[in-house]
Structures are given as C-alpha cells and as structure tokens.
C-alpha positions in Angstrom: -185.7 98.2 -52.8 -183.8 100.6 -55.1 -184.9 101.9 -58.5 -182.3 99.7 -60.2 -183.4 96.6 -58.2 -187.0 97.2 -59.1 -186.3 97.5 -62.8 -184.0 94.5 -62.7 -186.7 92.3 -61.2 -189.3 93.5 -63.7 -186.9 92.6 -66.6 -186.7 89.1 -65.0 -190.5 89.0 -64.9 -190.5 89.0 -61.1 -193.7 90.9 -60.3 -195.3 92.2 -57.1 -199.1 92.8 -56.7 -198.6 96.5 -55.6 -196.2 99.2 -56.7 -196.7 102.4 -54.7 -194.4 104.9 -56.3 -194.1 108.1 -54.4 -191.8 111.1 -54.1 -190.3 114.2 -55.7 -188.3 112.7 -58.6 -190.9 111.9 -61.2 -188.3 110.4 -63.6 -188.0 107.3 -61.5 -191.7 107.0 -61.0 -192.5 107.3 -64.7 -189.7 104.9 -65.7 -191.0 102.1 -63.4 -194.7 102.8 -64.3 -194.0 103.0 -68.0 -192.0 99.8 -68.0 -194.8 97.9 -66.3 -197.4 99.4 -68.7 -195.3 98.6 -71.8 -193.9 95.2 -71.0 -196.0 93.0 -68.6 -198.8 92.4 -71.1 -198.7 91.7 -74.8 -200.6 94.1 -77.1 -203.3 91.5 -77.5 -203.7 91.1 -73.7 -203.8 94.9 -73.0 -207.2 95.4 -74.5 -209.0 93.5 -71.8 -206.4 93.5 -69.0 -204.8 97.0 -68.8 -206.6 99.9 -67.1 -205.5 103.5 -66.6 -207.1 105.5 -63.9 -206.6 109.1 -62.9 -206.6 110.3 -59.3 -208.7 113.4 -59.7 -211.5 111.2 -61.2 -211.1 108.1 -59.1 -212.2 107.0 -55.6 -210.4 104.3 -53.6 -213.5 102.0 -53.9 -213.2 102.2 -57.7 -209.6 101.2 -57.6 -210.4 98.2 -55.3 -213.3 97.1 -57.6 -211.0 97.1 -60.6 -208.1 95.4 -58.7 -210.4 92.5 -57.6 -211.3 91.6 -61.1 -209.6 88.5 -62.6 -207.7 88.8 -65.9 -209.2 87.5 -69.2 -207.0 85.1 -71.2 -203.9 86.4 -69.4 -201.9 85.6 -66.3 -202.1 89.2 -65.1 -204.1 92.4 -65.3 -202.3 95.7 -64.9 -204.0 98.8 -63.3 -202.1 102.1 -63.3 -203.3 104.9 -61.2 -201.8 108.2 -62.4 -201.9 111.4 -60.3 -202.8 109.4 -57.3 -201.7 112.3 -55.0 -205.0 113.8 -55.9 -207.0 111.0 -54.3 -208.6 111.9 -51.0 -208.2 109.3 -48.3 -205.9 107.1 -50.3 -205.4 105.1 -47.1 -208.9 103.6 -47.8 -207.1 101.2 -50.1 -205.9 99.5 -47.0 -208.6 96.8 -47.1 -207.3 95.7 -50.6 -203.6 96.0 -49.6 -204.2 93.5 -46.8 -205.2 90.8 -49.3 -204.2 91.8 -52.8 -204.8 89.5 -55.8 -201.6 87.9 -57.1 -203.0 88.2 -60.7 -203.4 92.0 -60.4 -200.4 94.4 -60.7 -201.6 97.6 -59.2 -199.3 100.6 -59.9 -200.0 103.8 -58.0 -198.1 107.0 -59.1 -198.1 109.3 -56.1 -195.9 112.2 -57.3 -194.5 115.1 -55.3 -195.7 113.7 -52.0 -194.9 110.8 -49.7 -196.8 108.7 -47.2 -195.8 108.8 -43.5 -193.9 105.5 -43.2 -194.7 105.3 -39.5 -198.4 104.6 -40.2 -200.1 101.3 -40.9 -201.0 101.8 -44.5 -197.5 102.3 -45.9 -196.2 99.5 -43.7 -198.7 97.1 -45.2 -197.8 98.2 -48.7 -194.1 97.5 -47.9 -195.1 94.0 -46.6 -197.3 93.0 -49.5 -195.7 94.8 -52.4 -193.2 97.6 -53.3 -193.2 100.9 -51.5 -190.7 103.1 -53.4 -189.7 106.6 -52.6 -188.2 108.5 -55.5 -185.9 111.0 -53.9 -184.8 114.1 -55.6 -181.2 114.1 -57.0 -179.3 117.1 -55.7 -177.1 119.1 -58.0 -173.9 117.9 -56.3 -175.0 114.2 -56.9 -175.7 114.7 -60.6 -172.3 114.2 -62.1 -172.0 110.8 -60.4 -175.6 109.9 -61.5 -174.7 110.8 -65.1 -171.6 108.7 -64.9 -173.6 105.7 -63.5 -176.4 106.1 -66.1 -173.9 106.1 -69.0 -171.9 103.2 -67.5 -175.1 101.1 -67.6 -175.4 102.0 -71.3 -171.8 100.9 -71.8 -170.4 104.4 -72.1 -167.9 106.4 -70.0 -167.7 110.1 -69.5 -164.8 112.4 -68.6 -165.3 114.2 -65.2 -165.1 117.6 -67.0 -167.9 116.6 -69.4 -170.1 115.3 -66.5 -169.6 118.6 -64.7 -170.5 120.6 -67.9 -173.7 118.7 -68.3 -174.8 118.9 -64.7 -174.1 122.7 -64.5 -175.9 123.3 -67.8 -178.9 121.0 -67.4 -179.5 121.1 -63.6 -181.1 118.2 -61.7 -184.1 117.6 -64.0 -183.5 114.0 -64.7 -186.0 113.8 -67.5 -184.1 116.6 -69.3 -180.7 115.1 -68.5 -181.7 111.6 -69.8 -183.1 113.1 -73.0 -179.7 114.8 -73.7 -177.7 111.7 -72.7 -179.7 109.6 -75.0 -178.8 112.0 -77.8 -175.2 111.3 -77.1 -175.8 107.6 -77.0 -177.5 107.6 -80.4 -174.7 109.7 -81.9 -171.7 107.8 -80.5 -170.4 104.2 -80.8 -170.8 101.9 -77.7 -167.8 102.1 -75.5 -167.0 105.8 -76.2 -165.7 108.0 -73.5 -167.7 111.2 -73.8 -165.7 114.4 -73.7 -166.5 118.1 -73.7 -166.0 118.1 -77.5 -168.8 115.4 -77.9 -171.1 117.5 -75.7 -170.4 120.7 -77.7 -171.0 118.9 -81.0 -174.1 116.9 -80.1 -175.8 118.9 -77.5 -174.7 122.4 -78.2 -173.2 123.3 -74.9 -170.1 125.4 -75.5 -167.0 123.7 -74.0 -165.4 127.2 -73.5 -168.4 129.3 -72.4 -170.2 127.5 -69.6 -170.7 127.9 -65.9 -168.1 125.2 -65.1 -165.4 127.1 -67.1 -166.5 130.3 -65.4 -165.8 128.7 -62.0 -162.4 127.6 -63.2 -161.5 131.1 -64.5 -162.6 132.6 -61.2 -160.8 130.0 -59.2 -157.6 130.9 -61.1 -158.4 134.6 -60.8 -158.1 134.8 -64.6 -159.8 138.1 -65.2 -159.6 138.0 -69.0 -161.1 134.5 -69.3 -163.8 135.3 -66.7 -164.8 138.5 -68.6 -164.9 136.7 -71.9 -167.3 134.0 -70.5 -169.5 136.5 -68.7 -169.8 138.6 -71.8 -170.8 135.5 -73.7 -173.5 134.8 -71.1 -174.8 138.4 -71.5 -175.1 137.8 -75.2 -176.9 134.5 -74.7 -179.1 135.0 -71.7 -181.6 132.2 -72.4 -178.8 129.6 -72.3 -177.1 131.2 -69.2 -179.8 132.7 -67.0 -178.5 134.8 -64.1 -180.3 132.7 -61.4 -178.5 129.6 -62.5 -175.1 131.4 -62.7 -175.5 132.9 -59.2 -176.7 129.6 -57.7 -173.7 127.7 -59.2 -171.2 130.3 -58.0 -172.8 130.3 -54.5 -172.3 126.6 -54.3 -168.7 126.8 -55.7 -167.5 129.5 -53.3 -169.3 127.9 -50.3 -167.2 124.8 -51.0 -164.0 126.8 -51.1 -164.9 128.4 -47.8 -165.7 125.0 -46.3 -162.3 123.7 -47.5 -160.5 126.3 -45.4 -162.0 124.9 -42.2 -161.2 121.3 -42.9 -158.7 119.7 -40.6 -158.2 116.7 -42.9 -157.3 118.1 -46.3 -156.5 114.7 -47.9 -158.0 114.2 -51.3 -160.5 111.6 -50.3 -161.8 113.5 -47.3 -162.1 116.8 -49.3 -164.0 114.9 -52.0 -166.3 113.4 -49.5 -167.0 116.5 -47.4 -167.4 118.9 -50.4 -169.3 116.2 -52.4 -167.2 116.6 -55.5 -165.4 114.1 -57.8 -161.8 113.4 -56.5 -160.6 114.6 -59.9 -161.7 118.2 -59.0 -160.2 118.4 -55.6 -157.0 120.0 -56.9 -159.0 122.9 -58.4 -160.6 123.6 -55.0 -157.1 123.5 -53.4 -155.8 125.9 -55.9 -158.8 128.3 -55.6 -158.5 128.3 -51.8 -155.0 129.7 -52.2 -156.4 132.6 -54.2 -159.3 133.4 -51.8 -158.9 133.8 -48.1 -161.7 133.4 -45.7 -162.4 137.1 -45.4 -162.7 137.5 -49.2 -164.9 134.4 -49.5 -167.4 135.7 -46.9 -167.4 139.0 -48.9 -168.1 137.1 -52.2 -171.0 135.1 -50.7 -172.5 138.4 -49.6 -172.0 139.8 -53.1 -173.7 136.9 -54.6 -176.7 137.3 -52.3 -176.8 141.0 -53.2 -176.9 140.3 -56.9 -179.4 137.6 -56.5 -181.8 140.1 -54.9 -180.9 142.8 -57.6 -181.7 140.3 -60.4 -185.2 139.8 -58.8 -185.8 143.6 -58.9 -184.7 144.4 -55.3 -184.0 148.2 -54.9 -185.7 149.1 -58.2 -182.5 148.2 -60.1 -182.8 149.1 -63.8 -179.7 147.4 -65.1 -179.9 144.5 -67.5 -179.0 141.0 -66.3 -175.9 141.2 -68.5 -174.8 144.4 -66.8 -175.5 142.9 -63.4 -173.4 139.8 -64.2 -170.5 141.9 -65.4 -170.5 144.0 -62.3 -170.9 140.9 -60.1 -167.8 139.3 -61.6 -165.8 142.5 -61.3 -166.6 142.8 -57.6 -165.7 139.1 -57.0 -162.3 139.5 -58.6 -161.4 142.9 -57.1 
C-alpha cells in the first residue's frame, strides 16, 4: 500500500490493527504516525486510550502488554512506538502480530532501517496490518514529487520553479514541505507557482541559483556563469560548494549519457535521463556545446575540486576561489 493510499484510508476511518512504518524517508513515517495520533481518538478519549512508547526504553513484552488492553469508553486505543529501531529483538512481537486486537491500533516507527521481507515476522505484519517502507526520494525524483504535492493542494508549478526548489533544498522532504507550505499560505488556491513567487516568498534568487548556473554553463555563457559563481562566493551559506559540485556532476553526467543514446526522441531522453520533458531541449543544446572528450574532462575536474574543497592536497584557497577556478576550467 502506498503512502497516499494509507492516508486516504485513514481519512475514511478505515483502520488496521498494526502499522509498521520503516525506511529512510522519515517524512512519510512521521506523516502517517502523526495523522493517527491526532485524528483517530478525540481529545477526551486520548487521556485513557493513547500511549506513546520509546524504543530505547521499551521491550517487546511491554508493547504486547499495552496492546492487549481494551479501550476505555472508546472504540479504539492507539499505541505509538517511536524510535522502534532501537528495540532489540523486535521480532519478539510476532506472538501479538499473529493475533492482534481489532480495538488496538499499534503504530511502530522503525526509522532508517528496514526488516528483511523474506522472513516470517514482516510477512505476518503484511498479512495482519500495514507494512510500509518509506523509500528515500532521490534528487532527480524531487521536481515530480513537488509537482504532485502541490497538485494535491490544488496548486500548479512551472517546471523551472520546481527545478529551482529541488536544486536549492535537496531531497529533505520535511524541509521541502515546510517551504511549499509557505507558498501555499501566501498564494491563492489555483495559482501556478513561478520563479518570481519562489524568490519573493522563499528567498531563493531566480537569477543566482544552481539551476541557472547549469543553464549558463550549458549555453557556455561565460559572463552569466561568472556572475552567478561570484554571487555564490559572496553567499557561501546559501550555495555551499559540495551542493554546487554535486549538482554539476549530475548535470554533466546526464549530458554525457545523452551522447550515447541511440533513441534521442524527447520521451526517451526524458525517461533515461530522468528529467522533465520540458528540459530535454536544454540537454540537447548543451550536448552540442560539449563533446564526449570535454565532458569526461569536466567530470574529472569536478572530482578534483570536490577533493580540494575537502582539504585534499593542503589547498589553502577559499571555497569562493575554488568555485571560480572550477568554472573557468569547465568553460576553457
């Protein structure tokens, strides 16, 4: 069952006796867990029927003892086990999972780790309740995720704006949602969010960001690229060199990959490079400006400056100086 399906069922008051929420993306785990904590019981019912346990202070037998209680003056009791990844021998819950109480909603937050789905314990959870793996959203999936999130809130977003946000914020969904909610509060329902909205409400410059740096480099626009990189040097906390290098490494790797594609149709390029179809034309144009030999050289340059930024070779230059030298070598 997907994250969206789980939340949809909860909103319809379709409950399961066990929710085992595991995986790397804590945003999804917290969202499901918090919804159950906030909405299943009324405030009056929570006093007797809602229990919060913490993995480092809890043993499986204590969870089972709590889960086998019956609710008081309520149809349900809710038990939330936070930090369950710290519980030793969590599989000892198997005896309860085999025969859970329908009046108990047991929510287990098992963050940063996953169970081996080939084993009996997770298979039982999947049969009796919900076994949900919260997988990490990768950087190249983030623009589509942002678009989907805003669509569910009845907003649209221009592809350039989604790219700006994803490059600036990275794939920390908690941080991303916090910034998207700022936009939602500030703008009327139905708005299509543009780079201007992002600059005004979030503070990301629509001219001086990693996405625009990529465009300038792709076009081999030396003046624009230098303006942007000088701005980055003057604002290092907003544009740290590891983020810039990682973004450019991904960008140039995609251009290199494009050169080797036999099918260069828009849909295939978008699928293989994992970019929005809107941006395919920018990769086609950039590929004309960079041949395979130069792209291999650029990737080597990026690796070199990644090492230098981490102190390799006792480099004494500032990050601003390193970025300027890196861009010069890319363009020459």
